N, C-alpha and C positions, 0 to 999 in steps of 0.2 A: 591409431594413436597420433596425436598432433605433436610434431617436433617443435622444439624451442624456436627454430627459425621461422615457423609459421605463426608465431605470436607477434602481433603488431602493437605499436604504441610505445609508451615509455613509463618508467617509474623512476623518480628521483633516487639518487644513491642511497639515501637513508631509508627509503621504502622498497629496497631491493627484495626484501622478504616477501612482499606482496606479489611481486612479479614471479618469484619462485613458486609461491603457492598457486598462482594462476596457471603456471605451466604444469604443476603437479596435478591439478584438477583434470587436465586432459590426459596425462600419462597414467594416473592412478585412480581417478574417480569418475571415469566414463563421461566426461564433458563432451558435448557435441559442438555447440557454438555458444559463445558467451562474450560478455564485456564486463569490465570492472573499472570504476573510476572513484577517486577519493580527492576531496578538497580538505586542506588543513590550513587553518588560520586565513581563509580566503584565497588560498593558492591551490591550483590544481597540481597535485603531486604524483598521482597515478592515473593513467588513461590507457587501458589495455583492451585488446579485442583479438579474437582468433577463432579458429574452427570453421564449422560448416553452417551456412545460413539455411540451406535447404537440403535435407538428407536425401531426398529423392533424386536431385540433380547434381549434388556435390558442390553447388555454388558456395563460395567462401563468405564468411562473415566479414563485412567491410566496416570502415570507420564510421559510416553514417547509417548502418543497419539498425532498424528499430524492431521491437518485438512487443507482443502483448504481455503485460506483467500481472494480470489478474489482480489480486487484492493488494499488491504493492501500490496500486492506484489509490487506495484509501489514504495513504500518507500524503500524496500530492493534493488530494481533495481537502484533507485536513489543513494543509498549509494554506490553501486558498481561503478556507473558512477562517483561519487564524488571521490572515491579512484583512479579511472583511471585519473581523473583530477589531483589529488595529485601526481600521478606518471608522470605527464607531458605529457600525451598522447593527450590532446586537451585543448583548451581554451574556456570557456563558451561564450565569446563575439566574436568569429570568426564565419564566415559563415560555415554552415554544409558542403557546397560544396567544401570548402578548403580541407577537409579530404575525401570527398566522391563526386567526380566530377559528377557522374551520377545523383545525387540528384538535380542538377540545372535545370532539365527539368521543363517546364510549369511555369516559373516565380519564381522558388524557389531558385534562385542563391544567394539571399541576406538574406535568413532566417538564423539567428544566432542559435547557439546551445542553448543559453539562451531562445530565443523565442520558439524553438521547445520544450524544456523541460518544459516551462511554459504554454503549451497548447495554444500558441498564433499563431502557424504556419498555422492554417486552415486545417490541415491534420487530421481532426476529425474522418473520416470514409473512407472506401475503396469503390471506384466505382466498382472495380473488385477484389475480394479476392479469389474466387474459393473454393476449398474444403480443408479438413484437410491436405491433402498431400502437398498442396502448402505451407502451414505454416511450415510443417515439413522439407521442402527443402529450406534452407536459401538462396541459389542462385536464385531459382525461386521467392521466396518472395521478394528478393532485387529488382528484375525487377518491380514487382507490386508497391513497395514502391516508387521507383524513378519516375514512370510514373504518380503518383497521383497528381491531381491539387488541390491547396488550395481552401477552401470554402469561404475564405474572405481574405482581404489584410493582410498579416502577420504583427503582432505587433499592429494592431488597436483594435482587440477584442481577447477574449479567449473563448474556449469551450472545455469541458472535452473530451480528447482523450482517451476514455475508454479502447480501445483495441490497437489502433495504436501506441501509444507512445512508449511502450516497444519494439516493432519491429523496430522502427526507432532508438531508443537508441542502440539496439543490433547491427544493421547494421553499425552504426557509429563506434561502438567499434571494430567490425570486421575489419574496415579499418585502425584504429589507433593502435590497439594492435599488437606488433611485432609477437605474436603467432597466430594472427587471430582468437582469441576465441570469441564465442558468449557471450552475457551478462550472461546467466545462467551458463556457464562454468567458466567465469571470477569470478562471485560471489562465486562459489563453491571453486575455487582455492585460491582466494585472501582474502575472508572474512570467509566463512563458515568453511573451513578446519582449518585455523589458529586459529579460535576462538572456534572450536568444536561445531558448531551450527547444530541443527536438523532443517534445513530449506533448501528446494530445489526449485529452479526455474525450474528445470528439474528433475522430480521425477524418480529415477532409478528403474530398474526392480526388484531389490532384496528387496525392502521394502514390507513386508507382509501386506496383507489387515487388519490383526489384529491390526496393529498400526495406522490405519486410521479411523477417525471419519466419520460417514455417515451423510451427510447434510440432515436436515429436512426442507422441503419446507416451505417458509413463508406463513402465512395466511393473505392475503390482506383483508382489510375491512375498517371500520370506523377509526381504529387507524391510518392507513396509510394516510387517507384523512386528519386527524387532525394534523399529524406531518410533512407533506411535503407540499411545496407550490403548489397551485392549478395548476399553469402553468407547474410545473414539472410533476405532475400526468397526465395532459393531454398529455404532450410530451411522457411520459413513455408508454402510452396505444396506441399511434398513430404509426403504423408500418412504416410510411413514415417520421417520425420526425428524426431530427439529432441525438437525444439521442438514439433512438432505432437502427438507422443505425450504430451508434458508437459501439453498443454491439454485432453486428453480428460476430459470430465466438467464442464468449466466451463459448458456449456449447461444444466446442472441448475439454475443460479441463476435462470433465466428461467421465467415462467409465462404461458401464453397468455391466461388469463382474469384473472389478478391482477397482471400486470406482472412482479413478482418472486416467487420462491418464499417461502412463509411457514414459520416454524418449521423451518427447514432451514439447517444450518450448514456454510459453506464458508469457513474462516478465511483462506485465501489469496486469495479473489477474490469472495466473496459479500456483502461489507459494503455497507450502504445507509445514507446519511446526508447531512448538510449540510456545506458548507465550514466553517461556523462551528464545528461539533463537531470537525472534524479540526484546525483551527487552534488551538482551545482546548486539546485534548489535548496537542498538540505544544508549545504555548506554556507549559503547566504544566511539562513536562519541561525545556524550554529555560531556564526561569527559576528552576530549583532544586527543583521538585517538592514544595514545602511543603504544598500542598493535599492531596496524596496520601501525604505522609509518606515520600517516596522517600529511601532511604539515599544518602549522598554517594558511597560506593564504587560503587554501581550506576551513577550518573550519570557517574562518571569512566570506567567501562568502556564506556559508550555512546559517549563522546567519543573514546576511545583509537583510535589508528591500527588499521586492520583487519589481521588476520593473512592474508597473501596465500598462496594455495596454491603448492606448490613449482614448478609449471609456469606460474605467472604469471596475468595478468588475463584471458586469452582465455577467453570463456565457450563451453563445448563445445556448449551447446544453442542459444544465440543467435548464435553465430559472430561475436562482436565483443567488445571489451573491456568488462568490467563489474567492479564492486567491491561486495562485500557484507560485512556484519559484524553479528552478533547479531540477524539477521532483517531488517536494513535495507539499503537501497542507500546507498552512500557516494560522495562526489564523487571523480572522477578529475581529476588535475591538468590534463589537456588539455581537459576539458569539465566544469568544476565547476558544481554547482547551488547550492552554498553554501560556507562556509568549510571547512577540513579537518575540523573537529569536527562538521559538520552530518550528520544522518542522517534518512532518510525513505524514501518509496517512491512511484514513479509508477505509474499504471495504464493499461491499454489504452484508447486513445481520447483521452487527454490529462489526466485527473485527476492530482492530485499533492498530497502533504502531506509536510512535513518540519519538523524542529526545527533551529535553529542556535544552540547554546548560547553561542557566542562573542558573538553579538549579541542573545541572548535573544529570538529570533524564533520564532514558530509560524505556519506558512503552510498554508492549505488552499484548493484550487481544485477545483471539480467542474463537470461539464457533461453535456449529453445529445446534442449534435451532434458525434459522434465524428470525430476526425482520424486520420490514418495516419502521422504523423511518429514517428520513433524516435530515441533513447529517450524524449525529452520533446517536448511540443507547443509550437509557436511562440506560441500564445496564453498558455500558462503561462509560457513563457520571457520574454515581454514583461512579465507581471505581476511575476515574480521580479526582473527587471532593475530595474523601477521601484521595487520594495520596497527593494532594496539602495541604489539611488540616493537614496532618501528618507532614508536614515540615513548618507549620505556615502560609501558604498562603490561605486566605479565600475568596478573591475576585480578580480573574484574570483581571476583567475589569479595575481595578485601575492601571494595568501595562501599559495601552495604553494611 
């Protein structure tokens, strides 16, 4: 159990409820090591960290500790793509093939950028991915991406593109960016460096292991069975299921000797960083994007209601209802994480980041003691509830 005295950082008095929830996560919810940060109206109002960075050695979580956040990375990648849209590099409603002609193979010529980013393209898994070296060679990877056949008629359904989405976004960006940059490099140049963020979609060689939290494997059991839909559990344990096939390659993000892979880009799940960086990035977008010069029409598109596939919210990969738009997860009325205009992405194990433009909130939570709840983690849920309570919002369901 981590005592209150071992929690570092601060919470402004009006956000004291968040600090209390953060402490309770260690005392009541089996937190190992974690950090939480919140920006409100452009101001950092919560910045907390505590617990254990490395369970094997007992080393503490420090102020600058970074951790792999799996699919929470998708949200940061989507912010980068939104900034590219704001720079006029592409239009969400144009076909991907307009910018990347090779993409048109196997009936993909009419898939729009919006459909691709909303997990509606049917490109949920690779028929041929190869090994880690293929992913590392963006030109070879581009050939694999272009050859892939959709698993369903684009626009009719959606299914979680767990690994593939970021690779497709990056290749699109390489075609439209005048400098030909990958998504990870674009994020670093255009968002992370200007804002001073400790977050990398391509972790560099010079980051020491001492700054990286070591992931603790989740303990699957009755808790997972209680918190996840039965159909999702069955899909997760079936090696032939779409959900399992969609995850092939995520293991490439780990490195036995260096904790996480270096100079290796997985934009859908390989991001490494701090809660502070995640909250700051989302906070800038939520508060109007002035620091990055984001156009108002881009911000309005991010807030707009999602375009639902013709056959509804049911996710054919995850076997439950989900909602996506422009690369982000969106709140469902029955289970909202924010107001209707909020957008973000959770990650396997419990990490989460999102923007809520209505309340000008940027939220980031990272951890290394992985949970098994789905789609969000009770520890993050407690922090989010406390955050909204701190600004006088007690029931998000009433927003819908």
